[in-house]
C-alpha positions in Angstrom: 20.6 208.1 126.5 22.4 207.9 123.2 25.7 208.4 124.9 25.0 205.7 127.4 24.0 203.2 124.7 27.2 204.1 122.7 29.3 203.5 125.8 27.7 200.1 126.5 28.3 199.1 122.8 31.9 200.2 123.0 32.4 198.2 126.2 30.9 195.1 124.7 33.1 195.5 121.6 36.3 196.0 123.6 35.4 193.0 125.8 34.9 190.9 122.8 38.1 192.1 121.2 40.3 191.3 124.1 38.7 188.0 125.0 38.2 186.5 121.6 41.6 187.6 120.0 45.2 187.0 121.0 46.2 187.6 124.6 48.2 190.8 125.0 50.5 192.4 127.5 51.8 196.0 127.7 55.6 196.1 127.9 57.8 199.2 128.4 60.6 199.2 125.7 63.1 200.2 128.3 62.7 196.8 130.0 63.4 194.7 126.9 66.2 194.2 124.4 65.3 194.7 120.7 67.7 193.2 118.2 67.8 193.4 114.4 68.3 190.3 112.1 71.3 190.9 109.8 73.1 189.0 107.1 76.8 188.4 108.0 79.6 185.9 108.3 78.8 183.1 110.7 81.1 180.4 112.1 79.6 177.9 114.5 81.5 177.6 117.7 80.9 176.8 121.4 82.4 178.3 124.5 84.1 176.0 126.9 86.1 176.3 130.1 89.6 175.0 130.0 92.3 174.6 132.7 96.1 174.7 132.0 97.9 171.5 132.8 101.5 170.3 132.2 102.0 168.7 128.8 102.8 165.4 130.6 102.4 164.1 134.1 104.3 161.1 135.5 102.7 159.5 138.5 104.8 158.2 141.4 103.6 154.9 142.8 105.3 152.9 145.4 107.1 150.1 143.6 107.5 148.4 147.0 105.7 148.9 150.2 107.4 150.1 153.3 107.6 152.7 156.0 108.6 156.3 155.2 111.9 156.9 156.9 113.2 160.0 155.2 112.0 162.8 152.9 114.7 164.5 150.8 112.4 167.3 149.3 109.1 168.9 149.8 106.1 169.3 147.6 106.6 171.8 144.8 110.4 171.1 144.4 111.8 171.2 140.9 113.6 167.8 140.3 116.2 166.4 138.0 115.9 162.9 136.7 117.2 160.4 139.3 117.2 162.7 142.3 115.9 161.1 145.4 112.5 162.1 146.8 112.0 159.9 149.8 113.2 156.7 151.4 111.2 153.7 152.5 112.2 150.8 154.7 111.2 147.2 154.4 112.9 144.6 156.6 111.5 141.7 154.7 112.9 142.8 151.4 116.3 143.6 153.0 116.4 140.2 154.7 115.5 138.5 151.4 118.4 140.4 149.8 120.8 139.1 152.4 119.6 135.5 151.8 119.8 135.9 148.1 123.4 137.2 148.3 124.3 134.2 150.5 122.7 131.8 148.0 124.8 133.4 145.2 128.0 133.1 147.2 127.3 129.4 148.1 126.5 128.6 144.5 129.6 130.3 143.3 131.7 128.3 145.8 130.0 125.1 144.7 130.7 125.9 141.1 134.4 126.5 141.8 134.6 123.2 143.7 132.9 121.4 140.8 135.3 123.0 138.3 138.3 121.9 140.4 136.9 118.4 140.7 136.2 118.3 136.9 139.7 119.5 136.2 141.3 116.9 138.5 139.1 114.1 137.0 140.1 115.3 133.5 143.8 115.2 134.5 143.4 111.7 135.9 141.7 110.5 132.7 144.4 112.1 130.6 147.0 110.3 132.6 145.2 107.0 132.1 145.0 107.8 128.4 148.7 108.4 128.3 149.5 105.1 130.1 147.1 103.2 127.7 148.7 104.9 124.7 152.2 104.1 125.9 151.3 100.4 126.7 149.6 100.2 123.2 152.7 101.5 121.4 155.0 99.0 123.3 152.7 96.1 122.6 152.4 97.2 118.9 156.2 97.4 118.7 156.7 94.0 120.3 154.0 92.4 118.1 155.4 93.8 114.9 158.9 92.6 115.8 157.7 89.1 116.8 155.7 88.8 113.7 158.8 89.3 111.5 160.8 86.9 113.7 158.0 84.3 113.5 157.8 84.6 109.8 161.6 84.0 109.7 161.2 81.0 111.9 163.4 82.7 114.6 160.8 82.4 117.4 158.2 79.9 118.2 154.4 80.2 117.8 153.9 80.4 121.6 156.0 83.5 122.0 154.3 85.1 118.9 150.8 84.4 120.2 151.6 85.9 123.6 152.7 89.2 121.8 149.6 89.2 119.7 147.3 88.7 122.7 149.0 91.5 124.5 148.7 93.7 121.4 145.0 93.0 121.0 144.4 93.8 124.7 146.2 97.1 124.5 144.1 98.0 121.4 140.9 97.4 123.3 142.2 99.2 126.3 143.2 102.2 124.3 139.8 102.4 122.5 138.0 102.0 125.8 140.1 104.7 127.5 139.4 107.1 124.5 135.7 106.4 124.8 135.7 107.0 128.5 137.6 110.3 128.1 135.2 111.5 125.4 132.1 110.7 127.6 133.8 112.3 130.6 134.4 115.5 128.6 130.7 115.6 127.5 129.5 114.9 131.1 131.8 117.4 132.6 130.8 120.1 130.1 127.1 119.4 130.7 127.6 119.6 134.5 129.6 122.8 134.2 127.0 124.4 131.9 124.2 123.5 134.3 126.1 124.9 137.2 126.8 128.1 135.2 123.2 128.5 134.2 122.0 128.0 137.8 124.6 130.5 138.9 123.4 133.0 136.2 119.8 132.6 137.2 120.7 133.2 140.9 122.7 136.2 139.9 119.7 137.6 137.9 117.4 136.9 140.9 119.9 138.8 143.1 119.9 141.7 140.6 116.1 141.8 140.8 116.2 141.7 144.5 118.7 144.5 144.7 116.5 146.6 142.3 113.5 145.9 144.6 115.5 147.1 147.6 116.8 150.1 145.5 113.2 151.0 144.7 112.7 151.8 148.4 114.4 155.0 147.5 111.8 156.8 145.4 113.5 158.9 142.7 112.3 161.4 140.1 111.7 159.5 136.8 112.1 162.7 134.7 112.9 166.3 135.0 110.0 168.2 136.3 108.2 169.7 139.3 107.1 167.5 142.2 103.4 168.0 143.0 100.8 166.3 145.2 103.4 164.6 147.4 101.4 162.5 149.9 103.9 161.0 152.4 104.9 161.7 155.9 107.7 160.2 158.0 106.5 157.2 159.9 103.6 156.6 157.5 103.3 153.1 156.0 102.8 152.9 152.2 101.5 149.8 150.4 102.9 148.5 147.1 101.3 150.4 144.2 100.0 153.3 146.4 100.1 156.7 144.8 102.9 158.9 146.4 102.7 162.0 144.2 103.4 163.1 140.6 106.0 164.8 138.5 104.8 167.5 136.1 106.9 167.9 133.1 107.6 171.6 132.6 108.7 171.5 129.0 105.2 172.7 127.8 101.5 172.9 128.7 98.2 171.5 127.5 94.6 172.6 128.0 92.0 170.3 129.4 88.4 171.3 128.7 84.9 169.9 129.5 82.3 169.9 126.8 78.5 169.2 126.9 77.7 165.6 125.8 75.4 167.1 123.2 78.5 167.8 121.0 80.3 164.5 121.5 79.6 163.4 117.9 81.0 166.7 116.5 84.2 166.8 118.5 87.3 165.1 117.1 91.1 165.3 117.1 92.5 168.1 115.0 89.5 170.5 115.6 90.7 174.1 116.1 90.0 176.3 119.1 91.2 179.7 120.3 91.1 182.2 123.2 92.1 185.8 123.7 94.8 186.9 126.3 96.6 190.2 126.6 95.3 191.6 123.3 96.4 188.4 121.5 94.5 185.4 120.2 96.2 182.0 120.8 95.3 179.0 118.7 94.7 175.5 120.1 94.1 172.1 118.5 92.3 169.2 120.0 94.8 166.4 120.6 92.8 163.8 122.5 89.1 163.2 123.1 88.0 161.3 126.2 84.7 159.7 125.2 83.7 158.8 128.8 80.7 161.0 129.8 80.5 162.1 133.5 77.6 164.2 134.7 76.6 165.0 131.1 80.1 166.2 130.1 83.2 164.8 128.5 86.8 166.0 128.4 89.3 166.9 125.7 93.0 167.8 125.7 94.2 170.6 123.5 97.8 171.6 122.5 99.1 175.0 121.3 99.5 175.7 117.6 102.2 178.2 117.1 103.0 180.7 119.9 102.5 179.8 123.6 101.8 182.6 126.1 104.9 183.3 128.2 103.0 184.1 131.4 100.7 181.0 131.4 100.6 179.1 134.7 99.5 175.6 135.7 95.9 175.6 137.0 95.0 178.8 135.2 91.4 178.9 133.9 90.7 179.9 130.3 87.6 180.8 128.3 88.0 178.9 125.0 86.0 179.0 121.8 85.9 175.7 119.9 85.1 176.1 116.2 82.7 173.6 114.8 82.3 174.8 111.2 83.8 176.9 108.4 82.8 180.6 108.0 79.8 181.2 105.8 77.2 183.9 105.0 74.0 183.5 107.1 71.2 185.4 108.8 72.4 186.3 112.3 70.2 186.5 115.4 72.0 187.9 118.5 72.1 185.7 121.5 69.8 186.5 124.4 67.8 185.2 127.3 64.7 184.3 125.2 66.4 181.0 124.2 65.9 179.6 127.7 62.1 179.8 127.5 61.6 179.1 123.8 64.4 176.6 123.0 64.9 178.5 119.8 61.5 177.4 118.4 59.8 180.9 118.5 60.4 184.5 119.2 58.5 187.8 119.6 58.9 189.7 116.3 58.0 193.4 116.0 55.6 194.8 113.4 56.7 197.5 110.9 56.0 200.4 113.2 57.5 198.7 116.2 54.3 199.1 118.3 53.4 195.4 118.7 55.6 192.2 119.0 53.8 189.0 118.1 54.8 185.4 118.6 56.5 183.9 115.5 57.8 180.4 114.8 61.5 180.2 113.8 64.1 177.7 113.0 67.7 178.0 114.3 70.8 176.2 113.2 74.2 176.5 114.8 75.4 179.0 117.3 78.5 180.8 118.6 79.1 183.0 121.6 77.5 186.0 119.8 74.9 184.8 117.4 72.4 182.1 116.4 72.2 181.0 112.8 68.6 181.6 111.4 67.4 178.9 109.0 63.7 180.0 108.8 61.0 182.3 110.1 62.9 185.6 109.9 64.5 187.8 107.3 67.2 190.4 107.2 65.9 193.7 108.8 63.4 192.1 111.1 63.4 193.2 114.6 62.9 190.8 117.5 62.9 190.8 121.3 66.0 188.9 122.5 65.8 189.5 126.3 64.3 187.0 128.7 60.6 185.9 128.5 60.2 184.9 132.1 57.1 187.0 132.7 55.3 186.5 129.4 53.7 183.0 130.1 51.2 182.2 127.3 51.1 185.8 126.0 50.7 185.9 122.2 51.3 189.6 121.6 53.3 192.4 123.4 52.2 196.0 123.2 55.3 198.1 123.3 55.1 201.5 124.9 57.5 204.2 125.8 57.9 204.9 129.5 
């Protein structure tokens, strides 16, 4: 009787303990990861995936539309600047070029005719000027002579007046001829200048037309490798359509995608690095693309110092972007617990390691290996860092050896 009563009391006490206190779950230590909080050097960084790209890419767009008539090289060829890639045909452009050349020839002929006519007109005016000048001198000589004779009473007034009238007429004639010659020079010069300007404009238009026809042969704008060539013989290409690209092989850059959560902390000049073949290569962010797509934005990085010799275009790299300077902090090893807790709490072991209980914590920055602990834990504390998928609302874990 006494034993039965004692058993009932113990059962009631156990039931009260397990229902009124914290919820518990027995966990085998072999199934979890236990980590120790340590003081150490911490530098905040984030891991990102990068891809190797040429340092510069020049896109090939069709300057003029046309039909693909000939391909001189295939995709992947290494090109020198000015080497032909493909040839397009455009009958409208070629016909316009012929018409423009005809216009230039006709205008040149017209300009030569105008110059000849102006030259002949000038010669005629100069002859008229010579005649007028000669007649003026003769009239002046006769008038001067008759004036002396008239003063000496050798000739009569009638003869003197006739020479004076003739002289006055030649003076007016000479002045008029000089004026006509000057005006004709100005008019001829203006006409020739206008014709020359018109000819020059037509020649410039012809040069542009020839360039447009020359653009039907697509050439490499720089030294590099031809990639993404999208053109087949017989295919029609519209003006401005993308034909391919030239990758400059003088160097490489790294393009990486970063979570938009860090967009306010990423800027040009920020340092990153990655390991390869037992070496660590340093990068620097050169350009930040602020446009966010699917929750991520892109950055371009350039090498600082040594560049790997065996690096290839399209190669993927695991890169660490440094966000802060090194400092002494409490370090919590990374683990699967963060996915369920968001870094707000963790299971902390008691002194003898038999029970782990839920403890609120505060985390700061992170890197691929550690979280920075700002509160809730101390150096030497042991915590469970493996995943918490099966723990639900459990408050305490009873740790047992298998």
